[in-house]
N, CA, C and O atoms as CSV, one atom per row, in Angstrom:
chain,resi,resn,atom,element,x,y,z
A,1,MET,N,N,-33.250,-36.354,5.630
A,1,MET,CA,C,-31.745,-35.907,5.011
A,1,MET,C,C,-31.323,-36.655,4.057
A,1,MET,O,O,-30.777,-36.023,3.152
A,2,LYS,N,N,-31.398,-38.280,3.863
A,2,LYS,CA,C,-31.126,-39.161,2.713
A,2,LYS,C,C,-31.597,-38.521,1.653
A,2,LYS,O,O,-30.751,-38.052,0.891
A,3,ARG,N,N,-32.792,-38.364,1.379
A,3,ARG,CA,C,-33.663,-37.703,0.264
A,3,ARG,C,C,-32.943,-36.518,-0.196
A,3,ARG,O,O,-32.901,-36.420,-1.423
A,4,PHE,N,N,-32.326,-35.529,0.513
A,4,PHE,CA,C,-31.824,-34.527,0.074
A,4,PHE,C,C,-30.526,-34.520,-0.315
A,4,PHE,O,O,-30.030,-33.691,-1.078
A,5,LEU,N,N,-29.834,-35.650,0.318
A,5,LEU,CA,C,-28.387,-35.771,-0.679
A,5,LEU,C,C,-28.326,-36.322,-1.627
A,5,LEU,O,O,-27.401,-36.101,-2.408
A,6,LEU,N,N,-29.516,-37.443,-1.948
A,6,LEU,CA,C,-29.680,-38.115,-3.195
A,6,LEU,C,C,-30.385,-37.608,-3.985
A,6,LEU,O,O,-30.600,-38.073,-5.104
A,7,TRP,N,N,-30.926,-36.437,-3.481
A,7,TRP,CA,C,-31.782,-35.466,-4.553
A,7,TRP,C,C,-32.945,-36.419,-5.476
A,7,TRP,O,O,-32.877,-36.810,-6.641
A,8,SER,N,N,-33.799,-36.566,-4.650
A,8,SER,CA,C,-34.735,-37.865,-4.752
A,8,SER,C,C,-36.120,-36.872,-5.078
A,8,SER,O,O,-37.116,-37.548,-5.335
A,9,PHE,N,N,-36.278,-35.764,-5.099
A,9,PHE,CA,C,-37.561,-35.242,-5.188
A,9,PHE,C,C,-37.782,-34.948,-6.753
A,9,PHE,O,O,-36.829,-34.971,-7.531
A,10,GLU,N,N,-38.928,-34.707,-7.116
A,10,GLU,CA,C,-39.550,-34.384,-8.402
A,10,GLU,C,C,-39.265,-32.864,-8.785
A,10,GLU,O,O,-38.943,-32.028,-7.942
A,11,ARG,N,N,-39.379,-32.657,-9.817
A,11,ARG,CA,C,-39.106,-31.138,-10.202
A,11,ARG,C,C,-40.585,-30.577,-9.947
A,11,ARG,O,O,-41.619,-31.236,-10.053
A,12,GLY,N,N,-40.468,-29.095,-9.553
A,12,GLY,CA,C,-41.805,-28.708,-9.269
A,12,GLY,C,C,-42.068,-29.013,-7.902
A,12,GLY,O,O,-42.847,-28.208,-7.393
A,13,SER,N,N,-41.632,-29.997,-7.078
A,13,SER,CA,C,-42.014,-29.854,-5.718
A,13,SER,C,C,-41.051,-28.712,-4.899
A,13,SER,O,O,-39.982,-28.186,-5.208
A,14,ILE,N,N,-42.047,-28.561,-3.555
A,14,ILE,CA,C,-41.506,-27.276,-2.884
A,14,ILE,C,C,-40.183,-27.607,-2.470
A,14,ILE,O,O,-39.367,-26.692,-2.586
A,15,GLN,N,N,-39.590,-29.168,-1.817
A,15,GLN,CA,C,-38.205,-29.279,-1.397
A,15,GLN,C,C,-37.284,-29.348,-2.514
A,15,GLN,O,O,-36.117,-29.501,-2.153
A,16,TYR,N,N,-37.525,-29.258,-4.181
A,16,TYR,CA,C,-36.741,-29.432,-5.093
A,16,TYR,C,C,-36.674,-27.757,-5.270
A,16,TYR,O,O,-35.584,-27.187,-5.312
A,17,ASP,N,N,-37.694,-27.172,-5.349
A,17,ASP,CA,C,-37.242,-25.483,-5.323
A,17,ASP,C,C,-36.382,-25.020,-3.981
A,17,ASP,O,O,-35.529,-24.161,-4.205
A,18,VAL,N,N,-36.500,-25.468,-2.667
A,18,VAL,CA,C,-35.775,-24.901,-1.986
A,18,VAL,C,C,-34.356,-25.447,-2.127
A,18,VAL,O,O,-33.478,-24.585,-2.075
A,19,ILE,N,N,-33.995,-26.600,-2.280
A,19,ILE,CA,C,-32.577,-26.973,-2.659
A,19,ILE,C,C,-31.940,-25.949,-3.824
A,19,ILE,O,O,-30.883,-25.319,-3.762
A,20,CYS,N,N,-32.652,-25.976,-4.608
A,20,CYS,CA,C,-32.279,-25.043,-5.893
A,20,CYS,C,C,-32.215,-23.560,-5.467
A,20,CYS,O,O,-31.597,-22.870,-6.277
A,21,VAL,N,N,-32.642,-22.978,-4.525
A,21,VAL,CA,C,-32.762,-21.666,-4.234
A,21,VAL,C,C,-31.501,-21.541,-3.573
A,21,VAL,O,O,-30.794,-20.552,-3.763
A,22,LEU,N,N,-31.034,-22.852,-2.501
A,22,LEU,CA,C,-29.856,-22.719,-1.343
A,22,LEU,C,C,-28.752,-22.742,-2.440
A,22,LEU,O,O,-27.829,-21.941,-2.292
A,23,ILE,N,N,-28.738,-23.450,-3.371
A,23,ILE,CA,C,-27.566,-23.618,-4.319
A,23,ILE,C,C,-27.105,-22.143,-4.811
A,23,ILE,O,O,-25.959,-21.694,-4.822
A,24,ILE,N,N,-28.307,-21.511,-5.214
A,24,ILE,CA,C,-28.343,-20.393,-6.351
A,24,ILE,C,C,-27.644,-19.619,-5.203
A,24,ILE,O,O,-26.470,-19.290,-5.374
A,25,ALA,N,N,-28.398,-19.243,-3.826
A,25,ALA,CA,C,-27.800,-18.414,-2.771
A,25,ALA,C,C,-26.370,-18.484,-2.492
A,25,ALA,O,O,-25.660,-17.524,-2.192
A,26,PHE,N,N,-25.932,-19.943,-2.640
A,26,PHE,CA,C,-24.515,-20.301,-2.013
A,26,PHE,C,C,-23.733,-19.649,-2.990
A,26,PHE,O,O,-22.858,-18.953,-2.476
A,27,VAL,N,N,-23.751,-19.635,-4.361
A,27,VAL,CA,C,-23.193,-19.315,-5.640
A,27,VAL,C,C,-23.319,-17.842,-5.398
A,27,VAL,O,O,-22.198,-17.336,-5.361
A,28,PHE,N,N,-24.265,-16.987,-5.224
A,28,PHE,CA,C,-24.360,-15.509,-5.454
A,28,PHE,C,C,-23.790,-14.806,-4.093
A,28,PHE,O,O,-23.198,-13.727,-4.117
A,29,VAL,N,N,-24.023,-15.494,-3.004
A,29,VAL,CA,C,-23.587,-14.897,-1.656
A,29,VAL,C,C,-22.212,-15.066,-1.175
A,29,VAL,O,O,-21.597,-14.317,-0.416
A,30,THR,N,N,-21.857,-16.050,-1.669
A,30,THR,CA,C,-20.305,-16.535,-1.218
A,30,THR,C,C,-19.324,-15.450,-1.596
A,30,THR,O,O,-19.183,-15.329,-2.813
A,31,PRO,N,N,-18.688,-14.720,-0.922
A,31,PRO,CA,C,-17.592,-13.666,-1.564
A,31,PRO,C,C,-16.572,-14.326,-2.250
A,31,PRO,O,O,-16.338,-15.495,-1.944
A,32,ALA,N,N,-15.820,-13.688,-3.270
A,32,ALA,CA,C,-15.035,-14.290,-3.849
A,32,ALA,C,C,-13.654,-14.948,-3.310
A,32,ALA,O,O,-13.015,-15.961,-3.594
A,33,THR,N,N,-13.496,-13.799,-2.328
A,33,THR,CA,C,-12.315,-14.536,-1.275
A,33,THR,C,C,-12.006,-15.713,-0.623
A,33,THR,O,O,-10.930,-16.160,-0.228
A,34,PHE,N,N,-13.693,-16.346,-0.557
A,34,PHE,CA,C,-13.513,-17.616,-0.195
A,34,PHE,C,C,-12.916,-18.758,-1.204
A,34,PHE,O,O,-12.224,-19.679,-0.770
A,35,PHE,N,N,-13.245,-18.615,-2.592
A,35,PHE,CA,C,-12.791,-19.419,-3.296
A,35,PHE,C,C,-11.088,-18.814,-3.582
A,35,PHE,O,O,-10.591,-19.439,-4.519
A,36,ASP,N,N,-10.464,-18.130,-3.195
A,36,ASP,CA,C,-8.720,-17.572,-3.569
A,36,ASP,C,C,-8.261,-18.696,-3.823
A,36,ASP,O,O,-7.752,-19.315,-2.889
A,37,ASP,N,N,-8.302,-19.302,-5.160
A,37,ASP,CA,C,-7.395,-20.168,-5.703
A,37,ASP,C,C,-6.353,-19.803,-6.680
A,37,ASP,O,O,-6.090,-20.355,-7.749
A,38,ARG,N,N,-5.844,-18.844,-6.163
A,38,ARG,CA,C,-4.693,-18.579,-7.280
A,38,ARG,C,C,-3.679,-19.237,-6.834
A,38,ARG,O,O,-3.666,-19.583,-5.653
A,39,PRO,N,N,-2.619,-19.542,-7.698
A,39,PRO,CA,C,-1.290,-20.166,-7.298
A,39,PRO,C,C,-0.514,-19.239,-6.505
A,39,PRO,O,O,-0.602,-18.011,-6.540
A,40,ASP,N,N,0.472,-20.138,-5.582
A,40,ASP,CA,C,1.327,-19.070,-4.757
A,40,ASP,C,C,2.055,-18.089,-5.788
A,40,ASP,O,O,2.478,-17.045,-5.291
A,41,TYR,N,N,2.196,-18.226,-6.743
A,41,TYR,CA,C,3.483,-17.192,-7.340
A,41,TYR,C,C,2.293,-15.708,-7.660
A,41,TYR,O,O,2.727,-14.586,-7.919
A,42,MET,N,N,1.099,-15.970,-7.585
A,42,MET,CA,C,0.390,-14.991,-7.877
A,42,MET,C,C,-0.465,-14.204,-6.625
A,42,MET,O,O,-1.326,-13.335,-6.767
A,43,ARG,N,N,-0.034,-14.695,-5.562
A,43,ARG,CA,C,-0.393,-13.852,-4.473
A,43,ARG,C,C,0.742,-12.862,-3.585
A,43,ARG,O,O,1.716,-13.411,-3.069
A,44,ILE,N,N,0.591,-11.785,-3.490
A,44,ILE,CA,C,1.040,-10.926,-3.337
A,44,ILE,C,C,1.221,-10.398,-1.732
A,44,ILE,O,O,0.403,-9.706,-1.126
A,45,ARG,N,N,2.303,-10.826,-1.293
A,45,ARG,CA,C,2.844,-10.467,0.228
A,45,ARG,C,C,4.051,-9.612,0.837
A,45,ARG,O,O,4.951,-9.025,0.237
A,46,GLY,N,N,3.854,-9.696,1.920
A,46,GLY,CA,C,4.954,-8.415,2.191
A,46,GLY,C,C,5.001,-7.181,1.715
A,46,GLY,O,O,4.109,-6.656,1.048
A,47,SER,N,N,6.193,-6.605,2.086
A,47,SER,CA,C,6.233,-5.027,1.861
A,47,SER,C,C,7.267,-4.721,0.673
A,47,SER,O,O,7.413,-3.569,0.265
A,48,ASP,N,N,8.047,-5.913,0.082
A,48,ASP,CA,C,9.153,-5.906,-0.914
A,48,ASP,C,C,8.388,-5.465,-1.970
A,48,ASP,O,O,7.327,-6.074,-2.108
A,49,PRO,N,N,8.662,-4.417,-2.902
A,49,PRO,CA,C,8.395,-4.212,-4.134
A,49,PRO,C,C,8.536,-5.189,-5.421
A,49,PRO,O,O,7.830,-5.113,-6.426
A,50,ILE,N,N,9.497,-6.047,-5.221
A,50,ILE,CA,C,9.901,-7.241,-6.118
A,50,ILE,C,C,10.404,-8.460,-5.245
A,50,ILE,O,O,11.357,-8.584,-4.476
A,51,VAL,N,N,9.349,-9.355,-5.681
A,51,VAL,CA,C,9.283,-10.358,-5.062
A,51,VAL,C,C,9.419,-11.730,-5.767
A,51,VAL,O,O,8.596,-12.077,-6.614
A,52,ARG,N,N,10.512,-12.538,-5.394
A,52,ARG,CA,C,10.495,-13.798,-6.059
A,52,ARG,C,C,9.604,-14.840,-5.579
A,52,ARG,O,O,9.942,-15.606,-4.677
A,53,GLN,N,N,8.378,-14.897,-6.206
A,53,GLN,CA,C,7.691,-16.053,-5.698
A,53,GLN,C,C,7.861,-17.427,-5.519
A,53,GLN,O,O,7.191,-18.114,-4.749
A,54,GLY,N,N,8.897,-17.874,-6.341
A,54,GLY,CA,C,8.913,-19.135,-6.807
A,54,GLY,C,C,9.193,-19.347,-8.138
A,54,GLY,O,O,9.740,-18.647,-8.990
A,55,LYS,N,N,8.547,-20.819,-8.154
A,55,LYS,CA,C,8.499,-21.301,-9.638
A,55,LYS,C,C,7.502,-22.190,-10.143
A,55,LYS,O,O,7.291,-23.173,-9.433
A,56,ASP,N,N,6.697,-22.069,-11.412
A,56,ASP,CA,C,5.501,-22.089,-11.492
A,56,ASP,C,C,5.848,-23.651,-12.101
A,56,ASP,O,O,6.979,-24.132,-12.039
A,57,ASP,N,N,4.902,-24.220,-12.583
A,57,ASP,CA,C,4.981,-25.742,-12.854
A,57,ASP,C,C,6.006,-26.481,-13.669
A,57,ASP,O,O,6.360,-27.648,-13.502
A,58,ASP,N,N,6.393,-25.702,-14.497
A,58,ASP,CA,C,7.507,-26.032,-15.373
A,58,ASP,C,C,8.984,-25.698,-15.049
A,58,ASP,O,O,9.893,-25.624,-15.876
A,59,GLY,N,N,9.074,-25.511,-13.731
A,59,GLY,CA,C,10.321,-24.858,-13.247
A,59,GLY,C,C,11.037,-23.683,-13.390
A,59,GLY,O,O,12.174,-23.621,-12.924
A,60,THR,N,N,10.456,-22.577,-14.065
A,60,THR,CA,C,10.763,-21.627,-14.502
A,60,THR,C,C,10.052,-20.520,-13.202
A,60,THR,O,O,8.895,-20.524,-12.784
A,61,PRO,N,N,11.474,-19.420,-12.687
A,61,PRO,CA,C,11.202,-18.526,-12.242
A,61,PRO,C,C,9.989,-17.502,-12.120
A,61,PRO,O,O,9.797,-16.848,-13.145
A,62,VAL,N,N,9.300,-17.294,-11.258
A,62,VAL,CA,C,8.346,-16.215,-11.436
A,62,VAL,C,C,8.545,-15.116,-10.421
A,62,VAL,O,O,8.518,-15.326,-9.208
A,63,TRP,N,N,8.760,-13.845,-11.013
A,63,TRP,CA,C,8.892,-12.554,-10.096
A,63,TRP,C,C,7.744,-11.620,-10.042
A,63,TRP,O,O,7.450,-11.032,-11.082
A,64,VAL,N,N,7.140,-11.433,-9.096
A,64,VAL,CA,C,6.249,-9.999,-8.641
A,64,VAL,C,C,6.758,-8.780,-8.771
A,64,VAL,O,O,7.801,-8.432,-8.218
A,65,VAL,N,N,6.170,-8.162,-9.392
A,65,VAL,CA,C,6.823,-6.569,-8.985
A,65,VAL,C,C,5.266,-5.625,-9.007
A,65,VAL,O,O,4.385,-5.625,-9.866
A,66,LYS,N,N,5.352,-4.905,-7.784
A,66,LYS,CA,C,4.276,-4.541,-6.991
A,66,LYS,C,C,4.236,-3.057,-8.006
A,66,LYS,O,O,4.759,-2.038,-7.555
A,67,VAL,N,N,3.758,-3.047,-9.006
A,67,VAL,CA,C,3.387,-1.758,-9.658
A,67,VAL,C,C,2.317,-1.813,-10.704
A,67,VAL,O,O,2.190,-2.800,-11.428
A,68,SER,N,N,1.716,-0.989,-10.769
A,68,SER,CA,C,0.190,-0.761,-11.574
A,68,SER,C,C,0.309,-0.614,-13.049
A,68,SER,O,O,-0.581,-0.821,-13.873
A,69,GLU,N,N,1.735,-0.162,-13.306
A,69,GLU,CA,C,2.119,0.053,-14.528
A,69,GLU,C,C,2.600,-1.081,-15.377
A,69,GLU,O,O,3.257,-1.743,-14.574
A,70,GLU,N,N,2.653,-1.663,-16.478
A,70,GLU,CA,C,3.368,-2.697,-17.049
A,70,GLU,C,C,5.043,-2.385,-17.184
A,70,GLU,O,O,5.947,-3.168,-16.893
A,71,GLN,N,N,5.161,-1.117,-17.668
A,71,GLN,CA,C,6.547,-0.570,-17.945
A,71,GLN,C,C,7.137,-0.292,-17.067
A,71,GLN,O,O,8.342,-0.527,-17.168
A,72,GLY,N,N,6.696,0.279,-15.890
A,72,GLY,CA,C,7.203,0.560,-14.948
A,72,GLY,C,C,8.057,-0.577,-14.068
A,72,GLY,O,O,9.171,-0.583,-13.544
A,73,ALA,N,N,6.898,-1.591,-14.182
A,73,ALA,CA,C,7.432,-3.140,-13.570
A,73,ALA,C,C,8.286,-3.629,-14.138
A,73,ALA,O,O,9.155,-4.216,-13.494
A,74,VAL,N,N,8.348,-3.563,-15.589
A,74,VAL,CA,C,9.534,-4.107,-16.463
A,74,VAL,C,C,10.958,-3.309,-16.123
A,74,VAL,O,O,12.038,-3.899,-16.087
A,75,GLY,N,N,10.823,-2.070,-15.912
A,75,GLY,CA,C,12.065,-1.128,-15.370
A,75,GLY,C,C,12.472,-1.386,-14.024
A,75,GLY,O,O,13.671,-1.519,-13.781
A,76,ARG,N,N,11.552,-1.480,-13.058
A,76,ARG,CA,C,11.997,-2.015,-11.828
A,76,ARG,C,C,12.560,-3.329,-11.712
A,76,ARG,O,O,13.373,-3.482,-10.800
A,77,LEU,N,N,12.306,-4.273,-12.420
A,77,LEU,CA,C,12.713,-5.886,-12.691
A,77,LEU,C,C,13.734,-5.626,-13.329
A,77,LEU,O,O,14.667,-5.943,-12.591
A,78,LYS,N,N,14.164,-5.192,-14.370
A,78,LYS,CA,C,15.451,-5.043,-14.923
A,78,LYS,C,C,16.368,-4.299,-14.221
A,78,LYS,O,O,17.524,-4.686,-14.385
A,79,GLY,N,N,16.201,-3.185,-13.360
A,79,GLY,CA,C,17.103,-2.852,-12.693
A,79,GLY,C,C,17.731,-3.343,-11.445
A,79,GLY,O,O,18.857,-3.022,-11.066
A,80,SER,N,N,16.627,-4.434,-10.617
A,80,SER,CA,C,16.896,-4.999,-9.868
A,80,SER,C,C,17.749,-6.432,-10.190
A,80,SER,O,O,18.560,-6.907,-9.395
A,81,LEU,N,N,17.476,-6.921,-11.264
A,81,LEU,CA,C,17.911,-7.898,-11.950
A,81,LEU,C,C,19.210,-7.903,-12.786
A,81,LEU,O,O,20.165,-8.678,-12.732
A,82,GLY,N,N,19.001,-6.897,-13.525
A,82,GLY,CA,C,20.180,-6.699,-14.159
A,82,GLY,C,C,19.304,-6.433,-15.756
A,82,GLY,O,O,18.093,-6.500,-15.970
A,83,PRO,N,N,20.240,-6.174,-16.548
A,83,PRO,CA,C,19.716,-5.867,-18.001
A,83,PRO,C,C,19.586,-7.096,-19.029
A,83,PRO,O,O,18.824,-7.238,-19.985
A,84,ASP,N,N,20.745,-8.069,-18.429
A,84,ASP,CA,C,20.512,-9.209,-19.289
A,84,ASP,C,C,19.584,-10.363,-18.796
A,84,ASP,O,O,20.004,-11.520,-18.774
A,85,VAL,N,N,18.299,-10.033,-18.394
A,85,VAL,CA,C,17.392,-10.669,-17.959
A,85,VAL,C,C,16.185,-10.649,-19.263
A,85,VAL,O,O,15.834,-9.565,-19.729
A,86,THR,N,N,15.637,-11.887,-19.754
A,86,THR,CA,C,14.968,-12.349,-20.339
A,86,THR,C,C,13.382,-12.333,-19.887
A,86,THR,O,O,13.070,-13.065,-18.947
A,87,ILE,N,N,12.380,-11.537,-20.513
A,87,ILE,CA,C,11.213,-11.674,-19.691
A,87,ILE,C,C,10.438,-12.309,-21.228
A,87,ILE,O,O,10.451,-11.826,-22.361
A,88,PHE,N,N,9.671,-13.818,-20.595
A,88,PHE,CA,C,9.007,-14.241,-21.993
A,88,PHE,C,C,7.628,-14.264,-21.881
A,88,PHE,O,O,6.823,-14.576,-22.758
A,89,HIS,N,N,7.423,-13.939,-20.826
A,89,HIS,CA,C,5.716,-13.935,-20.298
A,89,HIS,C,C,5.197,-13.114,-19.221
A,89,HIS,O,O,5.594,-13.214,-18.060
A,90,THR,N,N,4.404,-12.391,-19.569
A,90,THR,CA,C,3.819,-11.365,-18.446
A,90,THR,C,C,2.480,-11.717,-18.174
A,90,THR,O,O,1.710,-12.324,-18.918
A,91,TYR,N,N,2.241,-11.213,-16.865
A,91,TYR,CA,C,0.356,-11.602,-16.321
A,91,TYR,C,C,0.439,-10.432,-15.312
A,91,TYR,O,O,1.324,-10.042,-14.551
A,92,ALA,N,N,-0.862,-10.007,-15.604
A,92,ALA,CA,C,-1.242,-8.674,-14.507
A,92,ALA,C,C,-1.982,-9.504,-13.665
A,92,ALA,O,O,-2.790,-10.374,-13.990
A,93,VAL,N,N,-1.465,-8.988,-12.037
A,93,VAL,CA,C,-2.265,-9.510,-11.001
A,93,VAL,C,C,-2.895,-8.872,-10.650
A,93,VAL,O,O,-2.396,-7.826,-10.235
A,94,ASP,N,N,-4.530,-9.034,-10.552
A,94,ASP,CA,C,-5.532,-8.230,-10.027
A,94,ASP,C,C,-5.502,-8.657,-8.320
A,94,ASP,O,O,-4.962,-9.655,-7.842
A,95,ASP,N,N,-6.276,-7.547,-7.558
A,95,ASP,CA,C,-6.639,-7.959,-6.143
A,95,ASP,C,C,-8.000,-8.493,-6.311
A,95,ASP,O,O,-8.482,-8.600,-7.439
A,96,SER,N,N,-8.687,-8.857,-5.189
A,96,SER,CA,C,-10.109,-9.295,-5.255
A,96,SER,C,C,-10.801,-8.511,-5.626
A,96,SER,O,O,-11.886,-8.915,-6.045
A,97,PHE,N,N,-10.593,-7.389,-5.649
A,97,PHE,CA,C,-11.489,-5.897,-6.268
A,97,PHE,C,C,-11.346,-5.858,-7.625
A,97,PHE,O,O,-12.195,-5.212,-8.240
A,98,GLY,N,N,-10.370,-6.459,-8.311
A,98,GLY,CA,C,-10.592,-6.091,-9.685
A,98,GLY,C,C,-9.191,-5.004,-9.788
A,98,GLY,O,O,-8.873,-4.626,-10.916
A,99,ARG,N,N,-8.604,-4.658,-8.917
A,99,ARG,CA,C,-7.764,-3.377,-9.077
A,99,ARG,C,C,-6.259,-4.188,-9.230
A,99,ARG,O,O,-5.808,-5.113,-8.554
A,100,ARG,N,N,-5.644,-3.425,-10.453
A,100,ARG,CA,C,-4.295,-3.852,-10.986
A,100,ARG,C,C,-3.386,-3.429,-9.627
A,100,ARG,O,O,-3.419,-2.321,-9.091
A,101,VAL,N,N,-2.515,-4.653,-9.172
A,101,VAL,CA,C,-1.574,-4.605,-8.088
A,101,VAL,C,C,-0.447,-4.679,-8.229
A,101,VAL,O,O,0.430,-3.919,-7.818
A,102,ALA,N,N,-0.332,-6.019,-9.092
A,102,ALA,CA,C,1.429,-6.139,-9.601
A,102,ALA,C,C,1.159,-6.721,-11.043
A,102,ALA,O,O,0.078,-6.962,-11.580
A,103,TYR,N,N,2.418,-6.877,-11.508
A,103,TYR,CA,C,3.069,-8.157,-12.946
A,103,TYR,C,C,3.692,-8.969,-12.226
A,103,TYR,O,O,4.208,-8.743,-11.132
A,104,ALA,N,N,3.664,-9.982,-12.838
A,104,ALA,CA,C,4.358,-11.274,-12.543
A,104,ALA,C,C,5.030,-11.343,-13.890
A,104,ALA,O,O,4.483,-11.030,-14.947
A,105,PHE,N,N,6.082,-11.716,-13.776
A,105,PHE,CA,C,7.156,-12.041,-15.225
A,105,PHE,C,C,7.885,-13.347,-14.584
A,105,PHE,O,O,8.266,-13.559,-13.434
A,106,TRP,N,N,7.943,-14.291,-15.987
A,106,TRP,CA,C,8.261,-15.552,-16.271
A,106,TRP,C,C,9.643,-15.116,-16.807
A,106,TRP,O,O,9.615,-14.503,-17.874
A,107,VAL,N,N,10.877,-15.339,-16.223
A,107,VAL,CA,C,12.256,-14.674,-16.495
A,107,VAL,C,C,13.411,-15.673,-16.723
A,107,VAL,O,O,13.740,-16.418,-15.800
A,108,VAL,N,N,13.896,-15.707,-17.647
A,108,VAL,CA,C,15.003,-16.308,-18.215
A,108,VAL,C,C,16.450,-15.420,-18.278
A,108,VAL,O,O,16.481,-14.265,-18.701
A,109,ARG,N,N,17.560,-16.103,-17.819
A,109,ARG,CA,C,18.738,-15.487,-17.420
A,109,ARG,C,C,19.817,-15.910,-18.571
A,109,ARG,O,O,20.981,-15.513,-18.502
């Protein structure tokens, strides 16, 4: 076991090939949901169409609107928060299958 952990096998040996195959199998077989490392404000939870997910690293409020089209999401957000809201950054949120499920907006009032 110590030789496996310290990787003390020569290239081209059976043991070296087995370790390489195990690493490659782990990379390609592990589902993407295992590595779900999105920030909390990019996670879609609950049944509300508009969710304030919190603040980003700079302290700016981030709102997530569950709509697949950006213009509809902007309209829904401004209808909920009021027309005096300024959106200075938009990010499309996809689920683990690559489908667009929402938009995240960084908002300044």
